[in-house]
C-alpha positions as CSV (number, residue, x, y, z in Angstrom):
1,M,-54.8,-18.2,60.5
2,P,-55.8,-14.7,59.4
3,S,-55.2,-13.6,55.8
4,P,-51.7,-12.0,55.5
5,V,-50.8,-8.7,53.9
6,T,-47.5,-8.0,52.2
7,L,-45.2,-5.9,54.3
8,P,-42.9,-3.2,52.8
9,R,-39.2,-3.6,53.6
10,Q,-36.1,-1.5,53.8
11,S,-32.6,-2.9,54.0
12,W,-29.1,-2.4,55.3
13,G,-26.0,-4.4,54.1
14,R,-25.0,-6.1,50.8
15,P,-27.8,-8.0,49.1
16,D,-25.5,-11.0,48.7
17,A,-24.5,-11.2,52.4
18,Q,-24.4,-14.7,53.7
19,R,-26.2,-13.9,56.9
20,R,-29.8,-12.6,56.8
21,A,-31.7,-10.8,59.6
22,L,-35.3,-9.6,59.9
23,L,-36.0,-6.6,62.1
24,V,-39.5,-6.1,63.5
25,H,-40.6,-2.9,65.3
26,G,-43.1,-2.3,68.1
27,L,-46.6,-0.8,68.4
28,G,-46.9,2.7,66.9
29,S,-43.4,2.6,65.4
30,N,-42.1,1.7,61.9
31,G,-39.3,-0.4,60.4
32,A,-37.0,2.6,60.0
33,L,-36.9,2.9,63.8
34,M,-34.9,-0.4,63.9
35,W,-32.0,1.4,62.1
36,R,-29.6,0.9,65.0
37,Y,-29.7,-2.8,64.6
38,G,-29.7,-2.5,60.8
39,V,-26.5,-0.4,60.7
40,A,-24.7,-2.5,63.3
41,L,-25.6,-5.8,61.5
42,A,-24.6,-4.4,58.1
43,D,-21.3,-3.2,59.5
44,A,-20.7,-6.8,60.8
45,G,-21.3,-8.2,57.3
46,W,-25.0,-9.1,57.6
47,R,-28.0,-8.1,55.4
48,A,-30.8,-6.8,57.6
49,D,-34.4,-6.2,56.3
50,A,-36.8,-4.2,58.4
51,V,-40.6,-4.3,57.8
52,D,-43.5,-2.0,58.6
53,L,-46.2,-4.0,60.4
54,R,-49.8,-3.9,59.2
55,G,-51.4,-0.5,60.0
56,H,-48.0,1.1,60.5
57,G,-45.6,3.0,58.3
58,T,-46.5,2.4,54.7
59,A,-47.9,-1.1,55.2
60,P,-51.4,-2.1,54.1
61,R,-54.3,-1.3,56.4
62,A,-56.6,-4.1,57.5
63,L,-59.4,-4.9,59.9
64,D,-57.7,-7.6,61.9
65,Y,-55.1,-6.4,64.4
66,S,-54.8,-9.4,66.5
67,I,-51.4,-10.7,67.4
68,A,-52.3,-13.7,65.2
69,A,-52.7,-11.4,62.3
70,Y,-49.4,-9.7,62.9
71,A,-47.8,-13.1,63.1
72,A,-49.5,-14.3,59.9
73,D,-47.8,-11.4,58.0
74,L,-44.4,-12.2,59.5
75,A,-44.8,-15.9,58.7
76,E,-44.9,-15.1,55.0
77,L,-41.5,-13.3,55.1
78,R,-38.4,-15.3,54.1
79,P,-35.0,-14.4,52.8
80,D,-34.7,-14.3,49.0
81,D,-33.7,-17.9,48.9
82,R,-36.8,-18.9,50.9
83,G,-34.7,-20.4,53.6
84,A,-34.7,-19.6,57.3
85,W,-33.8,-16.2,58.7
86,D,-30.4,-16.5,60.4
87,L,-31.7,-14.0,63.0
88,V,-35.0,-12.2,63.8
89,V,-34.7,-9.1,66.0
90,A,-38.1,-8.0,67.3
91,H,-39.2,-5.3,69.7
92,S,-42.3,-5.2,71.9
93,L,-45.4,-6.1,69.9
94,G,-43.1,-7.4,67.2
95,G,-41.5,-9.6,69.8
96,A,-44.9,-11.1,70.6
97,A,-45.7,-11.8,66.9
98,A,-42.3,-13.2,66.2
99,T,-42.6,-15.5,69.2
100,V,-45.8,-16.9,67.8
101,V,-44.3,-17.5,64.4
102,A,-41.1,-19.2,65.7
103,A,-43.1,-21.4,68.1
104,D,-45.3,-22.6,65.2
105,D,-42.5,-23.0,62.7
106,A,-39.1,-23.8,63.9
107,A,-37.8,-23.5,60.3
108,W,-38.7,-19.8,60.1
109,A,-35.7,-18.5,62.0
110,R,-32.5,-20.0,63.4
111,R,-32.3,-17.5,66.3
112,L,-34.4,-14.8,68.0
113,V,-33.4,-11.7,69.8
114,L,-36.5,-10.2,71.5
115,V,-36.2,-6.6,72.7
116,D,-38.3,-6.0,75.8
117,P,-41.0,-8.2,74.2
118,A,-44.6,-7.7,75.0
119,L,-45.3,-11.4,75.6
120,H,-48.0,-10.6,78.3
121,L,-49.5,-7.3,79.2
122,A,-50.8,-6.9,82.7
123,A,-53.3,-4.1,83.5
124,R,-50.5,-1.7,84.6
125,D,-48.6,-2.2,81.3
126,R,-51.8,-1.7,79.2
127,E,-52.4,1.6,80.9
128,I,-48.8,2.7,80.4
129,V,-48.9,1.7,76.7
130,R,-52.3,3.4,76.2
131,S,-51.0,6.7,77.8
132,S,-47.8,6.6,75.7
133,Q,-49.7,6.1,72.4
134,E,-52.2,8.9,73.3
135,R,-49.4,11.3,73.8
136,A,-47.7,10.2,70.5
137,F,-50.8,10.8,68.5
138,A,-51.8,14.0,70.3
139,D,-48.7,15.8,69.0
140,T,-46.8,14.2,66.2
141,S,-44.2,16.9,65.8
142,I,-40.5,16.5,66.1
143,A,-40.5,19.1,68.9
144,A,-42.9,17.0,71.0
145,V,-40.8,13.9,70.6
146,R,-37.6,15.8,71.4
147,A,-39.3,17.2,74.6
148,E,-40.3,13.8,75.8
149,H,-37.0,12.1,74.8
150,P,-34.2,14.7,75.0
151,T,-31.4,12.2,75.0
152,W,-32.4,10.4,71.8
153,H,-30.4,10.6,68.7
154,P,-31.8,13.2,66.2
155,Q,-32.7,10.4,63.7
156,D,-34.7,8.5,66.4
157,V,-36.6,11.8,67.2
158,E,-37.3,12.4,63.6
159,L,-38.4,8.8,62.9
160,K,-40.5,8.5,66.0
161,A,-42.4,11.6,64.9
162,L,-42.8,10.3,61.4
163,S,-44.0,6.9,62.7
164,A,-46.8,8.6,64.6
165,Q,-47.7,10.5,61.5
166,Q,-47.7,7.4,59.3
167,A,-49.4,4.9,61.6
168,S,-53.2,4.4,61.7
169,E,-54.4,5.6,65.1
170,W,-57.4,3.3,64.7
171,A,-55.1,0.4,64.0
172,V,-53.0,1.1,67.2
173,E,-56.2,1.4,69.2
174,Q,-57.6,-1.8,67.7
175,T,-54.4,-3.7,68.6
176,S,-55.2,-3.2,72.2
177,I,-59.0,-3.8,71.8
178,Q,-58.6,-6.9,69.7
179,N,-56.1,-8.5,72.1
180,P,-58.0,-8.4,75.4
181,E,-55.8,-11.2,76.8
182,W,-52.5,-10.2,75.2
183,D,-50.7,-13.3,76.2
184,V,-48.3,-15.4,74.1
185,R,-46.6,-17.1,77.1
186,G,-47.7,-20.4,75.7
187,A,-45.9,-19.8,72.5
188,A,-42.8,-18.7,74.4
189,A,-42.9,-22.0,76.3
190,R,-42.9,-23.8,72.9
191,L,-39.9,-22.0,71.4
192,S,-37.2,-24.5,70.3
193,V,-34.7,-22.1,68.7
194,P,-32.0,-20.1,70.7
195,T,-33.8,-17.0,72.0
196,H,-32.2,-14.1,73.8
197,V,-34.3,-11.4,75.5
198,L,-32.7,-8.0,75.6
199,A,-34.7,-6.5,78.4
200,S,-35.1,-3.0,79.6
201,D,-34.2,-1.8,83.1
202,P,-37.2,-2.3,85.5
203,Q,-36.0,0.7,87.5
204,V,-36.8,2.8,84.4
205,Y,-39.6,0.8,82.7
206,S,-39.7,-2.8,81.4
207,I,-42.5,-5.0,80.2
208,F,-40.4,-8.1,80.5
209,R,-39.7,-8.4,84.2
210,G,-40.5,-10.2,87.4
211,A,-42.8,-13.2,87.2
212,L,-43.1,-13.0,83.4
213,A,-39.4,-13.2,82.9
214,E,-39.1,-16.1,85.4
215,E,-41.8,-18.0,83.6
216,V,-40.4,-17.5,80.1
217,L,-36.8,-18.3,81.2
218,A,-38.1,-21.7,82.4
219,N,-37.7,-22.6,78.7
220,P,-34.0,-23.7,78.5
221,V,-33.6,-22.2,75.0
222,V,-34.3,-18.7,76.4
223,T,-31.6,-16.4,77.9
224,M,-31.8,-12.8,79.1
225,S,-29.7,-9.7,79.7
226,V,-30.7,-6.3,81.0
227,V,-29.7,-2.9,79.5
228,A,-29.1,-0.8,82.6
229,G,-30.7,2.6,82.6
230,A,-32.8,1.9,79.5
231,G,-36.5,2.1,79.2
232,H,-38.8,0.1,76.9
233,S,-36.8,1.1,73.8
234,P,-33.2,0.4,74.8
235,H,-31.8,0.9,71.3
236,R,-33.0,4.5,71.6
237,D,-32.4,5.2,75.3
238,K,-29.0,3.5,75.6
239,P,-27.9,2.7,72.0
240,D,-24.2,1.9,72.6
241,D,-24.9,-0.3,75.6
242,T,-27.7,-2.0,73.7
243,I,-25.7,-2.8,70.7
244,A,-22.9,-4.1,72.8
245,A,-25.3,-6.4,74.7
246,F,-26.9,-7.4,71.4
247,F,-23.6,-8.7,69.9
248,A,-22.6,-10.3,73.3
249,A,-25.8,-12.3,73.1
250,L,-25.0,-13.3,69.5
251,G,-21.6,-14.6,70.7
């Protein structure tokens, strides 16, 4: 297991809330961009902690950007009482890392919600991700983000620009280079805690689709819903529909 780094957190909700959630962002983003889930959970009486992944936001920089390294950092995170997280909400790359942790340690989290998780990247998805990250780093201004995502909430626009300014471009590049297989389907098959995949609409763009979805859903603990009209970041593309689907999955 790679050596972990300590990840910075930001939180929503009362510190003494009985239910605790961990929020994990995707490649090139930061913890603040999980604010939709943080606000919604806090309003429902939860405490939600979001982290910046290694090489992202204000988190420590490192040399190892394998999925195993991202997972090693998450494995060290526990609620203040050192018990299990009641819920882990993880997007894209964060979903891959959280899946590895939960598969290896069923006591880490009682439940997972994976948001269009990057459990396996085919060549097409790798190229789409590479192109998206290139554009993000080429112009990190608010204006550039707004032009590409005109329907996003102003806070998402601001935070996406900030996340590109904060993240290490080298770390993001290395995340692709150091994960030539990018495949945690084996870990997904070993999941034993209730897991819901909040998928994006394949008609827009989704990583979790087709044969990958069918394979992962063969594990009986995994369920899935699709946010119609949303791309890879449904909480930014269709926030109201996403949060409604999120709470429907929690039951």
